[in-house]
Steps between C-alpha positions, in 0.01 A plus 500: 500500500596358841305542824712794620455686170122441508486647852698805385269559201189458715630742758587752229148474357355556846709815547394629159133446580539674835675794336222537242237492775696759698530739204128465427415571863707816531445660159302821553143462379531122460248426774157552345191506716161393368308764310789643297725556800240694701435226754161410344297754691708808426562582868836667581572231756448229241719681250784470752528134398658620179806631685520247782738281299762774494477646845847371584649659188466865594746636248301354209207727582446831327708793623266744678416830332764758593244771574307265729822406679583868556154576636511187713838592644369835624194336654704221654764723656246736655256233621700179544867591509509572873447132577603319180792723402520740207598215262249245638784290639379521857533743788492498877136394522400365159617193303699493179244510214759408238509152655142486627309198364177702482671784312678261265171335409314828462359599162425870472402534864259206525674363810669799658195722440283337770792514743549871433130579540433278802837540668652251743397643840671231707827582321459873540406570137203739469248477213565740211197607292656497152340487157547212257732720292718587797530137602588400143775763498641376831490144365692616191768659720537188715517280189773723355699463822461123489610475139799727558612275788505183290597626156877464485505640149419839649791483744738789449862392542693751704860608441721198572832680453562600859845358569857632491668442162853515646424233757334297227816519291704385799270200548508424125883491493547345843580140586191288447332778304423517129839563334588129480234453231422853376683812389369855511688578179433163338178297505320761715606802295187707425266268691321793667403623154337166418288455812316735733595482871214266595587250225869532579443424866288198407771367269775488760281393793288241316701375203376220281202421276262726695669809366460399137162603363350469151727644233816471712814513292696269727392163639590411859844343535483121492583298811740221410529169678734201479369164618746219563357153577695259720571296189498680168610820332410846623216675320487879470210715384249770587324439829128425450396374844657444839365391837598259776390200295573569134720707272430556131693672225493560126829415334668673204300292252172606661438159657321509838658281766383434855683332789374385842719656768702281731815518708696357210375756246720809480320824404687824427287810431647815345254788535619835354266679741609316815700802619186715494319244713783499752507880513132508591596333827758771572340825384390747764231754413771763466704277270207453262420871484866598465572253221196625307611862550835404348357300210278789387819702441619252236349679199 
C-alpha cells in the first residue's frame, strides 16, 4: 500500500468513526443521564438532559396527541393568535413560533409556559394565567405546527396538469422540440398509463439515474465516450468519469481505463439524454405545463 492509499484508508476510517458518533448522538433515547435517565435527582429540569441530544432533530420526536393539539389550537387562536397568527407563524406584533428557538427547544411547555404566565411586558405581551394542562395543550399545538413545517413526507402535491394540451402538442412536434427523438405513437405510446402526472413531469424535466428507483424495469441509458490519444488507437466504452483533468471509461470487455486530459487527447461524448438537458435551458413555465398536459393524453 503506497502513501496515497494509506491516506485514503485513514481518511475513510475517520469518516466512518465520525458517522458512528453522529448516529449515536442523534438516536432518540441514546443520551442517558445518571440515575436511569432521570438526571440523578429526578427533577424535571434534570430529566431534560435526556432529550438535549436531539433538540435539533424535531421531526424525530413523538407526534403530539391529536386531542391535545385540537384543544391547544382553540386556546392558541383565542389567546395568542391576535399577535402570533392563527397558525403560530407570526402576526403583526408577535414573532413566528414555528421558528422560535425557545419554542423549538420546548418540551411540553417547560420553556414557553413561564413566558405565557409572566408575559413580556416590554414587548407588549400580557401575562396569561393558564393551568399546566392548558399550557401543555398549547405546546402540543405549536409542536404540531413545527413538525408540519419540516416534514416533507406530509406535503400534499397539488394538481400539476394545468397547461394547454394543444400548445403542448405544438411544442412537442415543433423544431427543437421532442419529435426528433420521440414519437407519440411509438416509444411514448401509452406512457400516461404507466406514470402518474408528477412522475411523468419528473421524467422529462429531470431524466437520468435519479428517476430510476428500486425495482425499476429499465436502467438509465448509458453515456458512451470515445477517447483518442495523440498517438494510438481510439478507445470507445461506457463513460465512468469525466472532469477537466481526467476521463475514464469501461470498454466492451469490462476493463476500466483512465486517461489524463490534455490538448492532444480527443474526447467525444454521446449522451442519449443531452437533448433533455438542452431543452431545460429553453423551456418557459408555460412550455413545461403545456408539454405535460399533452403527455398525459398519451394513454
